[in-house]
N, C-alpha and C positions, 0 to 999 in steps of 0.2 A: 124569819118568815113573817110576812105581814098578817094582819088580822083576818084576811079573807083566805089564808092558807097558801097563797102564792109567794114565791120568793121575790123580793124586790132587788133589783140590780142597779149598781152604779156603773154608768158607762163612761168610758174615756172620751174626752173631746179629741177628734181626729181631724186633722186638716192635711190635705195633700198639697205639697208645694211643687211647682213646676218651673219657677223662675226666681230670680233674686228676691229675697224677703227679709223684712225687718220684724222680728218678734217683739211683741209689745207686752207690757205687764199684765194686761187682761188675758193673755194667752197661757197663763199659769195652768199647769195640768194637762197641756195638750200633747198629744202624740203626733209629731209631724212626719209624714211620709214623703220621702225624697223620691221624686218620679218625674224624670225628664230625660229627653234624648240629648239635650245640651245642658250640661251641668251648671251649678250656680253657687253663689254664696248666701248664707243666711246669717244676719247679725242678731246677737242676743241684746236684750235691754241692758241698761246700766245696772250693775248688781245692786247699788244702793237704792235705785229707784224700784227694782224688783222686790227687794226686802227679803228678810230671813224666812226661809222655807219655800221660796219660789222654786218651781221645777218644770221641766219639760223632757221630752224624749224625742230623738230623731231615729228613724228606721228606714233603711234603704228599701224602697219598693221596686225601683228599676236601677240595676247596677250601673254605676258610671262607665260610659263607653268611650267618651272622647275627651274628657277633662275630669276634674275632681269636684265633689260636693265639699264645701267648707262651711264651718260654723265658727263665727268670729265673735270675740269679746269686743265691746265698743272701744274706740280710741281712748276715751276718757278713763276706762277701767285699767288699761295697760295690760301687762302680763299676769293675769290673775286666775287662769284656769289650771287646776291641779287635778291629776287623776291618773288612771291606769287603763290599759287596753288588754283584755283577755282574748286569746285566740285559740280556737279549736285545733288549729294545725300546729300550734306552738308547743310541742311536748318538751322542748328544751328549756322552757321557762323564760324566754327572752322577749316577752310581751312588752310593748312600748308603755312608758310612763312619763310623767313630767319630771321625775327624779328629784322632787322636793323643790324645784324652782318653777315658778309659773310660766305659762305660755299664753298665747292669745289666739291660736288657730287649732281647730279640730278638723282633720281632713279625712274624708271617705275617699280612698285612693282609686283613681281610674285603673281599671284592668284588675284590681285586687279586691275591692269592696264587692260584696255579693248581696243579693236580696235577703233580707232578714238581719243583716248586720245592724247594730243599734248602738246609740250613745245616750245615756241618761245624764242630765246635767241639772244641778241645783245650786242655789246660793244661800249663804248666811248674811247676805246684805253687803258683804265686802269682797269675798272671793267666790269663784265658781268651783264646783267639785264635779268631776265627770268619771263615770264608769262606763266602758265600752266593751262590746264583744264583737269579734270579727271571725268569720269562717277561715280566712286565710291570714297568715302572718303578715303584718304590716298593711292589712286591709284598712285600718284606721290608725292615723298617726297624730301626735300632738307636736306642735312646733311654735 
């Protein structure tokens, strides 16, 4: 509580994406809303440039209807995204993961990803680590 008796709030930086976008280091801490009738790719900064502790989150605002939303590691980073997808529909426990080997693409799948599905991603300056949640099994995949 602040001195005047009111609660002070920290707000997230929120940016709505509607077309191909390259995330920059200054975007650390941003919630990106994926919102387009024609889906697109978003490229992460190089992990080394972003540095230890850099993070962001992608949330579906408009479900992909005619193609996928993708989040890509830079070419210079190679296959360095590691993580897991949890699914509300997946009672059998077969949610997607990178299986211990890195990938370079996170896909919000056309016809499966829903509004509210999300992926949080952060880096230690070398690798990217992703945790995703999808309403439908295989709504988000790593490849």
